[in-house]
Biopython code that builds the backbone (N, CA, C, O; Angstrom):
import numpy as np
from Bio.PDB.StructureBuilder import StructureBuilder

atoms = [
    (1, "MET", "N", (31.470, -15.578, 5.004)),
    (1, "MET", "CA", (31.375, -15.090, 6.365)),
    (1, "MET", "C", (31.338, -16.275, 7.318)),
    (1, "MET", "O", (30.832, -17.348, 6.992)),
    (2, "ASN", "N", (31.877, -16.051, 8.475)),
    (2, "ASN", "CA", (31.762, -17.112, 9.471)),
    (2, "ASN", "C", (30.388, -17.028, 10.146)),
    (2, "ASN", "O", (29.642, -16.069, 9.948)),
    (3, "GLU", "N", (30.074, -18.040, 10.938)),
    (3, "GLU", "CA", (28.742, -18.104, 11.541)),
    (3, "GLU", "C", (28.461, -16.929, 12.473)),
    (3, "GLU", "O", (27.338, -16.425, 12.508)),
    (4, "GLN", "N", (29.472, -16.485, 13.231)),
    (4, "GLN", "CA", (29.258, -15.357, 14.140)),
    (4, "GLN", "C", (28.977, -14.070, 13.374)),
    (4, "GLN", "O", (28.126, -13.283, 13.788)),
    (5, "GLN", "N", (29.678, -13.840, 12.263)),
    (5, "GLN", "CA", (29.415, -12.661, 11.441)),
    (5, "GLN", "C", (27.992, -12.703, 10.884)),
    (5, "GLN", "O", (27.302, -11.684, 10.864)),
    (6, "GLN", "N", (27.555, -13.878, 10.434)),
    (6, "GLN", "CA", (26.188, -14.022, 9.937)),
    (6, "GLN", "C", (25.183, -13.701, 11.045)),
    (6, "GLN", "O", (24.196, -13.004, 10.812)),
    (7, "ARG", "N", (25.441, -14.211, 12.240)),
    (7, "ARG", "CA", (24.541, -13.986, 13.380)),
    (7, "ARG", "C", (24.509, -12.500, 13.749)),
    (7, "ARG", "O", (23.439, -11.944, 13.999)),
    (8, "ASP", "N", (25.692, -11.852, 13.783)),
    (8, "ASP", "CA", (25.767, -10.426, 14.122)),
    (8, "ASP", "C", (24.947, -9.579, 13.143)),
    (8, "ASP", "O", (24.214, -8.679, 13.553)),
    (9, "ILE", "N", (25.077, -9.875, 11.852)),
    (9, "ILE", "CA", (24.353, -9.126, 10.834)),
    (9, "ILE", "C", (22.858, -9.362, 10.967)),
    (9, "ILE", "O", (22.071, -8.417, 10.894)),
    (10, "LEU", "N", (22.460, -10.609, 11.162)),
    (10, "LEU", "CA", (21.036, -10.906, 11.308)),
    (10, "LEU", "C", (20.456, -10.207, 12.528)),
    (10, "LEU", "O", (19.385, -9.606, 12.440)),
    (11, "GLU", "N", (21.136, -10.273, 13.656)),
    (11, "GLU", "CA", (20.628, -9.626, 14.876)),
    (11, "GLU", "C", (20.473, -8.122, 14.678)),
    (11, "GLU", "O", (19.459, -7.538, 15.060)),
    (12, "HIS", "N", (21.487, -7.501, 14.075)),
    (12, "HIS", "CA", (21.481, -6.056, 13.851)),
    (12, "HIS", "C", (20.337, -5.644, 12.919)),
    (12, "HIS", "O", (19.558, -4.748, 13.245)),
    (13, "THR", "N", (20.243, -6.295, 11.772)),
    (13, "THR", "CA", (19.237, -5.895, 10.791)),
    (13, "THR", "C", (17.828, -6.286, 11.228)),
    (13, "THR", "O", (16.873, -5.560, 10.950)),
    (14, "TYR", "N", (17.688, -7.413, 11.901)),
    (14, "TYR", "CA", (16.376, -7.830, 12.404)),
    (14, "TYR", "C", (15.848, -6.788, 13.395)),
    (14, "TYR", "O", (14.674, -6.421, 13.354)),
    (15, "GLN", "N", (16.728, -6.318, 14.283)),
    (15, "GLN", "CA", (16.308, -5.313, 15.258)),
    (15, "GLN", "C", (15.984, -3.984, 14.578)),
    (15, "GLN", "O", (15.011, -3.325, 14.944)),
    (16, "GLN", "N", (16.789, -3.584, 13.591)),
    (16, "GLN", "CA", (16.508, -2.345, 12.849)),
    (16, "GLN", "C", (15.132, -2.404, 12.194)),
    (16, "GLN", "O", (14.353, -1.456, 12.298)),
    (17, "LEU", "N", (14.834, -3.497, 11.529)),
    (17, "LEU", "CA", (13.546, -3.625, 10.855)),
    (17, "LEU", "C", (12.391, -3.678, 11.845)),
    (17, "LEU", "O", (11.334, -3.096, 11.602)),
    (18, "THR", "N", (12.589, -4.374, 12.960)),
    (18, "THR", "CA", (11.544, -4.452, 13.977)),
    (18, "THR", "C", (11.262, -3.073, 14.557)),
    (18, "THR", "O", (10.105, -2.687, 14.721)),
    (19, "ASP", "N", (12.323, -2.332, 14.867)),
    (19, "ASP", "CA", (12.157, -0.979, 15.414)),
    (19, "ASP", "C", (11.476, -0.064, 14.398)),
    (19, "ASP", "O", (10.573, 0.692, 14.758)),
    (20, "PHE", "N", (11.894, -0.125, 13.143)),
    (20, "PHE", "CA", (11.368, 0.756, 12.108)),
    (20, "PHE", "C", (9.904, 0.447, 11.783)),
    (20, "PHE", "O", (9.086, 1.358, 11.653)),
    (21, "CYS", "N", (9.581, -0.841, 11.654)),
    (21, "CYS", "CA", (8.228, -1.240, 11.230)),
    (21, "CYS", "C", (7.261, -1.419, 12.395)),
    (21, "CYS", "O", (6.048, -1.466, 12.190)),
    (22, "GLY", "N", (7.787, -1.517, 13.616)),
    (22, "GLY", "CA", (6.924, -1.741, 14.757)),
    (22, "GLY", "C", (6.515, -3.189, 14.940)),
    (22, "GLY", "O", (5.730, -3.508, 15.833)),
    (23, "LYS", "N", (7.044, -4.066, 14.102)),
    (23, "LYS", "CA", (6.797, -5.504, 14.227)),
    (23, "LYS", "C", (7.930, -6.228, 13.502)),
    (23, "LYS", "O", (8.564, -5.659, 12.613)),
    (24, "PRO", "N", (8.182, -7.466, 13.874)),
    (24, "PRO", "CA", (9.298, -8.192, 13.264)),
    (24, "PRO", "C", (9.061, -8.505, 11.784)),
    (24, "PRO", "O", (7.921, -8.679, 11.354)),
    (25, "PRO", "N", (10.136, -8.575, 11.020)),
    (25, "PRO", "CA", (10.004, -8.933, 9.604)),
    (25, "PRO", "C", (9.569, -10.383, 9.445)),
    (25, "PRO", "O", (9.793, -11.211, 10.327)),
    (26, "LYS", "N", (8.952, -10.675, 8.322)),
    (26, "LYS", "CA", (8.513, -12.034, 8.011)),
    (26, "LYS", "C", (9.272, -12.636, 6.841)),
    (26, "LYS", "O", (9.151, -13.831, 6.574)),
    (27, "GLY", "N", (10.056, -11.818, 6.136)),
    (27, "GLY", "CA", (10.774, -12.300, 4.973)),
    (27, "GLY", "C", (12.198, -11.809, 4.947)),
    (27, "GLY", "O", (12.586, -10.943, 5.731)),
    (28, "SER", "N", (12.978, -12.369, 4.035)),
    (28, "SER", "CA", (14.388, -12.020, 3.926)),
    (28, "SER", "C", (14.831, -12.118, 2.477)),
    (28, "SER", "O", (14.430, -13.033, 1.758)),
    (29, "VAL", "N", (15.658, -11.176, 2.052)),
    (29, "VAL", "CA", (16.316, -11.257, 0.757)),
    (29, "VAL", "C", (17.798, -11.457, 1.034)),
    (29, "VAL", "O", (18.424, -10.639, 1.708)),
    (30, "ALA", "N", (18.345, -12.519, 0.528)),
    (30, "ALA", "CA", (19.732, -12.878, 0.817)),
    (30, "ALA", "C", (20.702, -11.978, 0.061)),
    (30, "ALA", "O", (20.536, -11.752, -1.137)),
    (31, "PRO", "N", (21.731, -11.455, 0.769)),
    (31, "PRO", "CA", (22.764, -10.691, 0.070)),
    (31, "PRO", "C", (23.424, -11.560, -0.994)),
    (31, "PRO", "O", (23.709, -12.734, -0.758)),
    (32, "TRP", "N", (23.655, -11.000, -2.122)),
    (32, "TRP", "CA", (24.260, -11.719, -3.244)),
    (32, "TRP", "C", (23.460, -12.961, -3.616)),
    (32, "TRP", "O", (23.982, -13.847, -4.293)),
    (33, "TRP", "N", (22.200, -13.044, -3.186)),
    (33, "TRP", "CA", (21.322, -14.164, -3.497)),
    (33, "TRP", "C", (21.907, -15.484, -3.026)),
    (33, "TRP", "O", (21.649, -16.522, -3.635)),
    (34, "GLU", "N", (22.681, -15.464, -1.967)),
    (34, "GLU", "CA", (23.276, -16.683, -1.431)),
    (34, "GLU", "C", (22.817, -16.888, 0.005)),
    (34, "GLU", "O", (22.793, -15.953, 0.805)),
    (35, "VAL", "N", (22.459, -18.114, 0.315)),
    (35, "VAL", "CA", (22.001, -18.449, 1.655)),
    (35, "VAL", "C", (22.812, -19.630, 2.157)),
    (35, "VAL", "O", (22.974, -20.627, 1.452)),
    (36, "SER", "N", (23.317, -19.517, 3.371)),
    (36, "SER", "CA", (24.031, -20.644, 3.969)),
    (36, "SER", "C", (23.067, -21.462, 4.816)),
    (36, "SER", "O", (21.991, -20.991, 5.184)),
    (37, "LYS", "N", (23.462, -22.671, 5.114)),
    (37, "LYS", "CA", (22.660, -23.534, 5.995)),
    (37, "LYS", "C", (22.484, -22.863, 7.354)),
    (37, "LYS", "O", (21.389, -22.879, 7.916)),
    (38, "GLU", "N", (23.559, -22.273, 7.884)),
    (38, "GLU", "CA", (23.500, -21.621, 9.191)),
    (38, "GLU", "C", (22.538, -20.436, 9.188)),
    (38, "GLU", "O", (21.735, -20.278, 10.108)),
    (39, "THR", "N", (22.623, -19.601, 8.145)),
    (39, "THR", "CA", (21.728, -18.448, 8.061)),
    (39, "THR", "C", (20.276, -18.900, 7.957)),
    (39, "THR", "O", (19.396, -18.308, 8.581)),
    (40, "THR", "N", (20.026, -19.929, 7.183)),
    (40, "THR", "CA", (18.661, -20.440, 7.058)),
    (40, "THR", "C", (18.120, -20.857, 8.419)),
    (40, "THR", "O", (16.980, -20.541, 8.758)),
    (41, "GLU", "N", (18.927, -21.560, 9.193)),
    (41, "GLU", "CA", (18.494, -21.974, 10.532)),
    (41, "GLU", "C", (18.243, -20.771, 11.435)),
    (41, "GLU", "O", (17.287, -20.766, 12.211)),
    (42, "MET", "N", (19.098, -19.748, 11.337)),
    (42, "MET", "CA", (18.912, -18.535, 12.136)),
    (42, "MET", "C", (17.617, -17.818, 11.740)),
    (42, "MET", "O", (16.879, -17.346, 12.604)),
    (43, "LEU", "N", (17.343, -17.738, 10.432)),
    (43, "LEU", "CA", (16.123, -17.088, 9.950)),
    (43, "LEU", "C", (14.883, -17.841, 10.433)),
    (43, "LEU", "O", (13.909, -17.224, 10.863)),
    (44, "LEU", "N", (14.921, -19.153, 10.362)),
    (44, "LEU", "CA", (13.793, -19.955, 10.833)),
    (44, "LEU", "C", (13.568, -19.741, 12.325)),
    (44, "LEU", "O", (12.428, -19.653, 12.783)),
    (45, "ASP", "N", (14.663, -19.656, 13.081)),
    (45, "ASP", "CA", (14.548, -19.408, 14.525)),
    (45, "ASP", "C", (13.896, -18.057, 14.813)),
    (45, "ASP", "O", (13.251, -17.886, 15.847)),
    (46, "LYS", "N", (14.065, -17.097, 13.897)),
    (46, "LYS", "CA", (13.478, -15.762, 14.052)),
    (46, "LYS", "C", (12.039, -15.706, 13.538)),
    (46, "LYS", "O", (11.378, -14.675, 13.661)),
    (47, "GLY", "N", (11.553, -16.806, 12.966)),
    (47, "GLY", "CA", (10.185, -16.817, 12.454)),
    (47, "GLY", "C", (10.054, -16.308, 11.038)),
    (47, "GLY", "O", (8.944, -16.014, 10.594)),
    (48, "ILE", "N", (11.164, -16.194, 10.308)),
    (48, "ILE", "CA", (11.119, -15.741, 8.921)),
    (48, "ILE", "C", (10.446, -16.832, 8.090)),
    (48, "ILE", "O", (10.830, -17.999, 8.160)),
    (49, "SER", "N", (9.433, -16.442, 7.298)),
    (49, "SER", "CA", (8.650, -17.446, 6.584)),
    (49, "SER", "C", (8.863, -17.454, 5.076)),
    (49, "SER", "O", (8.370, -18.354, 4.397)),
    (50, "TYR", "N", (9.589, -16.470, 4.528)),
    (50, "TYR", "CA", (9.914, -16.527, 3.110)),
    (50, "TYR", "C", (11.221, -15.813, 2.861)),
    (50, "TYR", "O", (11.642, -14.967, 3.649)),
    (51, "GLY", "N", (11.865, -16.161, 1.750)),
    (51, "GLY", "CA", (13.129, -15.545, 1.411)),
    (51, "GLY", "C", (13.337, -15.521, -0.079)),
    (51, "GLY", "O", (12.677, -16.246, -0.824)),
    (52, "GLU", "N", (14.263, -14.681, -0.513)),
    (52, "GLU", "CA", (14.627, -14.621, -1.920)),
    (52, "GLU", "C", (16.105, -14.899, -2.031)),
    (52, "GLU", "O", (16.926, -14.231, -1.403)),
    (53, "SER", "N", (16.437, -15.876, -2.823)),
    (53, "SER", "CA", (17.831, -16.212, -3.080)),
    (53, "SER", "C", (17.887, -17.029, -4.350)),
    (53, "SER", "O", (16.853, -17.433, -4.883)),
    (54, "HIS", "N", (19.082, -17.272, -4.834)),
    (54, "HIS", "CA", (19.236, -18.172, -5.970)),
    (54, "HIS", "C", (19.743, -19.522, -5.533)),
    (54, "HIS", "O", (19.872, -20.423, -6.362)),
    (55, "VAL", "N", (20.033, -19.693, -4.268)),
    (55, "VAL", "CA", (20.347, -20.995, -3.720)),
    (55, "VAL", "C", (19.066, -21.459, -3.048)),
    (55, "VAL", "O", (18.658, -20.898, -2.031)),
    (56, "ILE", "N", (18.442, -22.458, -3.597)),
    (56, "ILE", "CA", (17.139, -22.867, -3.079)),
    (56, "ILE", "C", (17.338, -23.642, -1.792)),
    (56, "ILE", "O", (17.897, -24.739, -1.794)),
    (57, "VAL", "N", (16.877, -23.068, -0.698)),
    (57, "VAL", "CA", (16.940, -23.715, 0.603)),
    (57, "VAL", "C", (15.541, -23.661, 1.179)),
    (57, "VAL", "O", (15.090, -22.608, 1.629)),
    (58, "ILE", "N", (14.854, -24.788, 1.166)),
    (58, "ILE", "CA", (13.516, -24.838, 1.714)),
    (58, "ILE", "C", (13.528, -25.797, 2.891)),
    (58, "ILE", "O", (13.835, -26.980, 2.742)),
    (59, "ALA", "N", (13.193, -25.281, 4.049)),
    (59, "ALA", "CA", (13.177, -26.107, 5.246)),
    (59, "ALA", "C", (11.915, -25.782, 6.025)),
    (59, "ALA", "O", (11.441, -24.646, 6.006)),
    (60, "LYS", "N", (11.382, -26.758, 6.695)),
    (60, "LYS", "CA", (10.132, -26.621, 7.445)),
    (60, "LYS", "C", (9.071, -26.067, 6.501)),
    (60, "LYS", "O", (8.782, -26.705, 5.489)),
    (61, "LEU", "N", (8.483, -24.921, 6.782)),
    (61, "LEU", "CA", (7.421, -24.388, 5.933)),
    (61, "LEU", "C", (7.835, -23.110, 5.222)),
    (61, "LEU", "O", (6.978, -22.302, 4.866)),
    (62, "THR", "N", (9.111, -22.913, 5.011)),
    (62, "THR", "CA", (9.547, -21.701, 4.314)),
    (62, "THR", "C", (9.219, -21.816, 2.831)),
    (62, "THR", "O", (9.130, -22.915, 2.283)),
    (63, "VAL", "N", (9.043, -20.680, 2.203)),
    (63, "VAL", "CA", (8.816, -20.620, 0.771)),
    (63, "VAL", "C", (9.894, -19.739, 0.181)),
    (63, "VAL", "O", (10.126, -18.634, 0.674)),
    (64, "ASP", "N", (10.540, -20.192, -0.836)),
    (64, "ASP", "CA", (11.630, -19.463, -1.463)),
    (64, "ASP", "C", (11.194, -19.071, -2.867)),
    (64, "ASP", "O", (10.833, -19.941, -3.660)),
    (65, "HIS", "N", (11.218, -17.788, -3.192)),
    (65, "HIS", "CA", (10.853, -17.363, -4.550)),
    (65, "HIS", "C", (12.107, -16.928, -5.278)),
    (65, "HIS", "O", (12.402, -15.739, -5.398)),
    (66, "SER", "N", (12.838, -17.922, -5.760)),
    (66, "SER", "CA", (14.171, -17.712, -6.306)),
    (66, "SER", "C", (14.211, -17.424, -7.796)),
    (66, "SER", "O", (15.295, -17.230, -8.345)),
    (67, "PHE", "N", (13.101, -17.390, -8.451)),
    (67, "PHE", "CA", (13.148, -17.392, -9.886)),
    (67, "PHE", "C", (12.722, -16.072, -10.524)),
    (67, "PHE", "O", (12.166, -16.075, -11.622)),
    (68, "HIS", "N", (12.970, -14.960, -9.866)),
    (68, "HIS", "CA", (12.721, -13.627, -10.430)),
    (68, "HIS", "C", (11.266, -13.395, -10.804)),
    (68, "HIS", "O", (10.999, -12.708, -11.790)),
    (69, "HIS", "N", (10.330, -13.933, -10.067)),
    (69, "HIS", "CA", (8.930, -13.666, -10.363)),
    (69, "HIS", "C", (8.691, -12.157, -10.290)),
    (69, "HIS", "O", (9.007, -11.531, -9.278)),
    (70, "HIS", "N", (8.162, -11.595, -11.304)),
    (70, "HIS", "CA", (7.820, -10.170, -11.412)),
    (70, "HIS", "C", (9.050, -9.259, -11.322)),
    (70, "HIS", "O", (8.913, -8.074, -11.016)),
    (71, "ASP", "N", (10.224, -9.783, -11.578)),
    (71, "ASP", "CA", (11.421, -8.948, -11.574)),
    (71, "ASP", "C", (11.749, -8.436, -12.965)),
    (71, "ASP", "O", (12.909, -8.151, -13.263)),
    (72, "SER", "N", (10.754, -8.317, -13.809)),
    (72, "SER", "CA", (10.992, -7.821, -15.161)),
    (72, "SER", "C", (10.587, -6.361, -15.299)),
    (72, "SER", "O", (10.540, -5.841, -16.414)),
    (73, "HIS", "N", (10.296, -5.697, -14.200)),
    (73, "HIS", "CA", (9.893, -4.304, -14.235)),
    (73, "HIS", "C", (11.113, -3.395, -14.400)),
    (73, "HIS", "O", (12.023, -3.429, -13.572)),
    (74, "PRO", "N", (11.141, -2.589, -15.452)),
    (74, "PRO", "CA", (12.250, -1.657, -15.646)),
    (74, "PRO", "C", (12.305, -0.607, -14.525)),
    (74, "PRO", "O", (11.305, -0.340, -13.858)),
    (75, "TYR", "N", (13.467, -0.033, -14.338)),
    (75, "TYR", "CA", (13.651, 1.017, -13.337)),
    (75, "TYR", "C", (14.733, 1.971, -13.824)),
    (75, "TYR", "O", (15.456, 1.664, -14.772)),
    (76, "TRP", "N", (14.846, 3.134, -13.175)),
    (76, "TRP", "CA", (15.858, 4.122, -13.562)),
    (76, "TRP", "C", (17.223, 3.671, -13.064)),
    (76, "TRP", "O", (17.398, 3.384, -11.880)),
    (77, "LEU", "N", (18.175, 3.613, -13.964)),
    (77, "LEU", "CA", (19.538, 3.198, -13.639)),
    (77, "LEU", "C", (20.210, 4.234, -12.735)),
    (77, "LEU", "O", (20.019, 5.437, -12.909)),
    (78, "ARG", "N", (20.993, 3.757, -11.773)),
    (78, "ARG", "CA", (21.803, 4.632, -10.920)),
    (78, "ARG", "C", (23.270, 4.413, -11.252)),
    (78, "ARG", "O", (23.670, 3.320, -11.651)),
    (79, "THR", "N", (24.065, 5.455, -11.085)),
    (79, "THR", "CA", (25.517, 5.319, -11.196)),
    (79, "THR", "C", (26.141, 5.855, -9.928)),
    (79, "THR", "O", (25.569, 6.715, -9.257)),
    (80, "GLY", "N", (27.311, 5.346, -9.601)),
    (80, "GLY", "CA", (28.054, 5.865, -8.457)),
    (80, "GLY", "C", (27.707, 5.239, -7.124)),
    (80, "GLY", "O", (28.069, 5.783, -6.082)),
    (81, "ASP", "N", (27.005, 4.095, -7.126)),
    (81, "ASP", "CA", (26.770, 3.406, -5.854)),
    (81, "ASP", "C", (28.115, 3.028, -5.241)),
    (81, "ASP", "O", (29.030, 2.614, -5.952)),
    (82, "THR", "N", (28.235, 3.170, -3.925)),
    (82, "THR", "CA", (29.464, 2.769, -3.236)),
    (82, "THR", "C", (29.102, 1.950, -2.005)),
    (82, "THR", "O", (27.995, 2.054, -1.476)),
    (83, "TRP", "N", (30.032, 1.150, -1.568)),
    (83, "TRP", "CA", (29.846, 0.340, -0.365)),
    (83, "TRP", "C", (31.201, 0.047, 0.249)),
    (83, "TRP", "O", (32.234, 0.104, -0.418)),
    (84, "LYS", "N", (31.174, -0.265, 1.524)),
    (84, "LYS", "CA", (32.408, -0.565, 2.243)),
    (84, "LYS", "C", (32.848, -1.986, 1.920)),
    (84, "LYS", "O", (32.047, -2.920, 1.954)),
    (85, "LYS", "N", (34.125, -2.137, 1.608)),
    (85, "LYS", "CA", (34.667, -3.453, 1.295)),
    (85, "LYS", "C", (34.588, -4.351, 2.526)),
    (85, "LYS", "O", (34.901, -3.928, 3.639)),
    (86, "ILE", "N", (34.172, -5.571, 2.315)),
    (86, "ILE", "CA", (34.050, -6.532, 3.410)),
    (86, "ILE", "C", (35.407, -7.150, 3.704)),
    (86, "ILE", "O", (36.081, -7.652, 2.806)),
    (87, "ASP", "N", (35.796, -7.108, 4.962)),
    (87, "ASP", "CA", (37.014, -7.766, 5.426)),
    (87, "ASP", "C", (36.584, -8.877, 6.373)),
    (87, "ASP", "O", (36.324, -8.634, 7.551)),
    (88, "TYR", "N", (36.511, -10.090, 5.854)),
    (88, "TYR", "CA", (36.013, -11.219, 6.629)),
    (88, "TYR", "C", (36.904, -11.595, 7.807)),
    (88, "TYR", "O", (36.518, -12.413, 8.641)),
    (89, "GLU", "N", (38.074, -11.012, 7.877)),
    (89, "GLU", "CA", (38.961, -11.272, 9.017)),
    (89, "GLU", "C", (38.528, -10.479, 10.248)),
    (89, "GLU", "O", (38.950, -10.784, 11.363)),
    (90, "LYS", "N", (37.689, -9.466, 10.051)),
    (90, "LYS", "CA", (37.245, -8.599, 11.139)),
    (90, "LYS", "C", (35.802, -8.912, 11.528)),
    (90, "LYS", "O", (35.087, -9.599, 10.799)),
    (91, "GLU", "N", (35.386, -8.400, 12.685)),
    (91, "GLU", "CA", (34.000, -8.557, 13.111)),
    (91, "GLU", "C", (33.086, -7.834, 12.128)),
    (91, "GLU", "O", (33.472, -6.836, 11.519)),
    (92, "ALA", "N", (31.874, -8.352, 11.985)),
    (92, "ALA", "CA", (30.923, -7.788, 11.018)),
    (92, "ALA", "C", (30.643, -6.314, 11.284)),
    (92, "ALA", "O", (30.468, -5.547, 10.338)),
    (93, "LYS", "N", (30.597, -5.902, 12.543)),
    (93, "LYS", "CA", (30.242, -4.507, 12.847)),
    (93, "LYS", "C", (31.254, -3.510, 12.296)),
    (93, "LYS", "O", (30.926, -2.332, 12.154)),
    (94, "THR", "N", (32.486, -3.949, 11.979)),
    (94, "THR", "CA", (33.491, -3.028, 11.441)),
    (94, "THR", "C", (33.255, -2.699, 9.974)),
    (94, "THR", "O", (33.742, -1.678, 9.488)),
    (95, "TRP", "N", (32.513, -3.548, 9.258)),
    (95, "TRP", "CA", (32.274, -3.299, 7.844)),
    (95, "TRP", "C", (30.802, -3.323, 7.448)),
    (95, "TRP", "O", (30.481, -3.151, 6.272)),
    (96, "MET", "N", (29.921, -3.528, 8.387)),
    (96, "MET", "CA", (28.494, -3.623, 8.076)),
    (96, "MET", "C", (27.898, -2.220, 7.970)),
    (96, "MET", "O", (27.449, -1.644, 8.961)),
    (97, "GLU", "N", (27.902, -1.693, 6.773)),
    (97, "GLU", "CA", (27.363, -0.371, 6.496)),
    (97, "GLU", "C", (26.456, -0.459, 5.284)),
    (97, "GLU", "O", (26.689, -1.282, 4.399)),
    (98, "PRO", "N", (25.427, 0.373, 5.226)),
    (98, "PRO", "CA", (24.510, 0.305, 4.079)),
    (98, "PRO", "C", (25.150, 0.815, 2.792)),
    (98, "PRO", "O", (26.104, 1.593, 2.809)),
    (99, "LEU", "N", (24.603, 0.360, 1.704)),
    (99, "LEU", "CA", (24.971, 0.853, 0.387)),
    (99, "LEU", "C", (24.704, 2.351, 0.327)),
    (99, "LEU", "O", (23.668, 2.821, 0.798)),
    (100, "LYS", "N", (25.631, 3.090, -0.247)),
    (100, "LYS", "CA", (25.399, 4.518, -0.491)),
    (100, "LYS", "C", (24.990, 4.651, -1.947)),
    (100, "LYS", "O", (25.783, 4.416, -2.859)),
    (101, "ARG", "N", (23.742, 5.031, -2.145)),
    (101, "ARG", "CA", (23.191, 5.101, -3.488)),
    (101, "ARG", "C", (23.739, 6.301, -4.251)),
    (101, "ARG", "O", (23.902, 7.391, -3.702)),
    (102, "GLY", "N", (24.018, 6.072, -5.521)),
    (102, "GLY", "CA", (24.526, 7.126, -6.384)),
    (102, "GLY", "C", (23.407, 7.947, -6.996)),
    (102, "GLY", "O", (22.309, 8.034, -6.446)),
    (103, "GLU", "N", (23.695, 8.541, -8.130)),
    (103, "GLU", "CA", (22.757, 9.414, -8.832)),
    (103, "GLU", "C", (21.842, 8.594, -9.741)),
    (103, "GLU", "O", (22.290, 7.678, -10.430)),
    (104, "THR", "N", (20.553, 8.938, -9.730)),
    (104, "THR", "CA", (19.616, 8.323, -10.667)),
    (104, "THR", "C", (19.797, 8.989, -12.015)),
    (104, "THR", "O", (19.862, 10.214, -12.114)),
    (105, "THR", "N", (19.877, 8.172, -13.051)),
    (105, "THR", "CA", (20.098, 8.696, -14.399)),
    (105, "THR", "C", (18.783, 8.728, -15.167)),
    (105, "THR", "O", (17.737, 8.354, -14.637)),
    (106, "GLY", "N", (18.838, 9.163, -16.383)),
    (106, "GLY", "CA", (17.676, 9.150, -17.260)),
    (106, "GLY", "C", (17.590, 7.887, -18.096)),
    (106, "GLY", "O", (16.773, 7.807, -19.013)),
    (107, "MET", "N", (18.429, 6.892, -17.791)),
    (107, "MET", "CA", (18.430, 5.649, -18.542)),
    (107, "MET", "C", (17.595, 4.595, -17.821)),
    (107, "MET", "O", (17.675, 4.454, -16.600)),
    (108, "VAL", "N", (16.805, 3.870, -18.576)),
    (108, "VAL", "CA", (15.986, 2.801, -18.011)),
    (108, "VAL", "C", (16.801, 1.511, -17.996)),
    (108, "VAL", "O", (17.393, 1.127, -19.005)),
    (109, "GLU", "N", (16.825, 0.857, -16.858)),
    (109, "GLU", "CA", (17.497, -0.441, -16.713)),
    (109, "GLU", "C", (16.457, -1.536, -16.875)),
    (109, "GLU", "O", (15.408, -1.504, -16.230)),
    (110, "ILE", "N", (16.745, -2.504, -17.735)),
    (110, "ILE", "CA", (15.896, -3.674, -17.905)),
    (110, "ILE", "C", (16.574, -4.790, -17.114)),
    (110, "ILE", "O", (17.676, -5.205, -17.472)),
    (111, "PRO", "N", (15.943, -5.286, -16.044)),
    (111, "PRO", "CA", (16.597, -6.302, -15.213)),
    (111, "PRO", "C", (16.957, -7.553, -16.008)),
    (111, "PRO", "O", (16.250, -7.951, -16.935)),
    (112, "ALA", "N", (18.071, -8.158, -15.621)),
    (112, "ALA", "CA", (18.490, -9.410, -16.242)),
    (112, "ALA", "C", (17.432, -10.467, -15.996)),
    (112, "ALA", "O", (16.762, -10.462, -14.963)),
    (113, "ASN", "N", (17.289, -11.355, -16.932)),
    (113, "ASN", "CA", (16.311, -12.425, -16.806)),
    (113, "ASN", "C", (16.985, -13.712, -17.242)),
    (113, "ASN", "O", (17.456, -13.818, -18.374)),
    (114, "TRP", "N", (17.032, -14.687, -16.350)),
    (114, "TRP", "CA", (17.729, -15.944, -16.638)),
    (114, "TRP", "C", (17.141, -16.634, -17.866)),
    (114, "TRP", "O", (17.883, -17.240, -18.638)),
    (115, "ASP", "N", (15.849, -16.557, -18.058)),
    (115, "ASP", "CA", (15.226, -17.230, -19.190)),
    (115, "ASP", "C", (15.560, -16.552, -20.511)),
    (115, "ASP", "O", (15.762, -17.219, -21.525)),
    (116, "VAL", "N", (15.616, -15.229, -20.496)),
    (116, "VAL", "CA", (15.870, -14.478, -21.712)),
    (116, "VAL", "C", (17.362, -14.373, -21.997)),
    (116, "VAL", "O", (17.778, -14.461, -23.153)),
    (117, "SER", "N", (18.177, -14.184, -20.952)),
    (117, "SER", "CA", (19.603, -13.943, -21.120)),
    (117, "SER", "C", (20.407, -15.196, -21.370)),
    (117, "SER", "O", (21.496, -15.125, -21.938)),
    (118, "ALA", "N", (19.899, -16.340, -20.960)),
    (118, "ALA", "CA", (20.685, -17.587, -21.033)),
    (118, "ALA", "C", (20.792, -18.112, -22.447)),
    (118, "ALA", "O", (21.417, -19.147, -22.676)),
]
sb = StructureBuilder()
sb.init_structure("model")
sb.init_model(0)
sb.init_chain("A")
sb.init_seg("    ")
for serial, (resi, resn, name, xyz) in enumerate(atoms, 1):
    if name == "N":
        sb.init_residue(resn, " ", resi, " ")
    sb.init_atom(name, np.array(xyz, "f"), 0.0, 1.0, " ", f" {name:<3s}", serial, name[0])
structure = sb.get_structure()
């Protein structure tokens, strides 16, 4: 994504969370567990104090919990999730839509674990 698309998404979602929770968010989970330098700076400007990603970016006093701490809890597997394909040639608002969750199944999903799977 270009910097403007990143900014558009952050502004939109930050406002949604602030409106919904009645106060601004303090943390962020990076889509696809990837964080750019620009996004990190934007998050810091918004007062975000922690994030989850697999690209470790620690600046100022942020704390990044990138290593799946407590992510070993099983959950019910879903099938049929859909999402709008991202077209990076267009403005973010044309493709920025939430995931549409599919059906919950009777199968338990055991989350991947880098230590166990590697």
